[in-house]
Every structure is written in C-alpha cells, then in structure tokens.
C-alpha positions in Angstrom: 0.0 0.0 0.0 1.3 3.4 -0.9 2.0 5.8 1.9 -0.3 8.5 0.4 -3.2 6.1 0.3 -2.5 4.9 3.9 -2.3 8.5 5.1 -5.6 9.2 3.3 -7.3 6.4 5.2 -5.8 7.4 8.5 -6.9 11.0 8.1 -10.4 9.8 7.3 -10.4 7.6 10.4 -9.2 10.6 12.5 -11.9 12.8 11.1 -14.6 10.2 11.9 -13.3 9.9 15.4 -13.4 13.7 15.8 -17.0 13.8 14.5 -18.1 11.0 16.8 -16.4 12.7 19.8 -18.0 16.1 18.9 -21.6 15.0 18.7 -22.1 14.2 22.4 -20.4 17.4 23.4 -22.8 19.5 21.3 -25.9 17.7 22.5 -24.9 17.8 26.2 -23.7 21.4 26.0 -26.9 22.5 24.3 -29.0 20.7 26.9 -27.0 22.3 29.7 -27.5 25.7 28.2 -31.2 25.2 27.7 -31.6 24.0 31.3 -29.7 27.1 32.4 -32.2 29.3 30.6 -35.1 27.8 32.6 -33.2 27.7 35.9 -34.1 30.1 38.7 -31.6 31.7 41.1 -28.0 32.7 40.5 -27.4 30.2 37.8 -30.0 31.7 35.6 -27.7 34.1 33.8 -24.6 32.0 33.5 -23.7 31.4 29.9 -20.6 29.2 30.2 -22.6 26.1 29.5 -22.8 27.0 25.8 -19.0 26.9 25.5 -19.1 23.2 25.8 -21.5 23.0 22.9 -19.4 25.4 20.9 -16.3 23.4 21.5 -18.0 20.2 20.4 -19.3 22.0 17.3 -15.8 23.1 16.4 -14.5 19.6 17.0 -17.3 18.2 14.7 -16.4 20.7 11.9 -12.7 19.8 12.2 -13.6 16.2 11.8 -15.8 16.9 8.8 -12.9 18.9 7.2 -10.5 16.0 7.8 -12.9 13.5 6.2 -13.6 15.7 3.2 -10.1 16.9 2.5 -8.1 13.8 3.6 -6.8 13.2 0.1 -5.5 16.7 -0.3 -3.9 16.7 3.1 -2.2 13.3 2.4 -0.9 14.6 -0.9 0.4 17.7 0.8 2.4 15.7 3.3 3.7 13.2 0.8 4.2 15.5 -2.2 8.0 15.0 -2.5 7.7 11.2 -2.7 8.3 9.6 -6.1 6.4 6.4 -6.7 
C-alpha cells in the first residue's frame, strides 16, 4: 500500500473519530444551556454552558474537514515522494 493512500485512510479515520467525539459534546452542551435558561436563582444568567456545545461543534467541523479533505492533506504531506 502506498504511503499516500495509507495516510488518506488514517486522516479519514481521525476525522470520523473527531466527529463522533464532537456530537455528544454538542448535545450535552446544548441541553445544559437550555436547562440554564429555565433555571431560577443565581445560575439563571450564566452562559458558560454554551462553551461546551461550541467546543463540540468546532471539533465536529474539524472532523468533517478531515474526512472531506483527507486526500488533499495526504498529498500535501507526501508531495515529494516519487512512486
């Protein structure tokens, strides 16, 4: 197997891993944020719960980028190799 093809597969796997790790973060962060909106007392106006959802969303987007652009990234890293 050529190194470029192997790197392509590994970048796709890494992207899928990032996507799968980002989904629960987005869901739980969004739920914590929604529960904070309906809470009473001093926790009512805290907005730091949304940062968890935003971080998970960024992780999901990075994973999608790795899956979609894995071939270009692999070619970039192995562009000097002659086969």
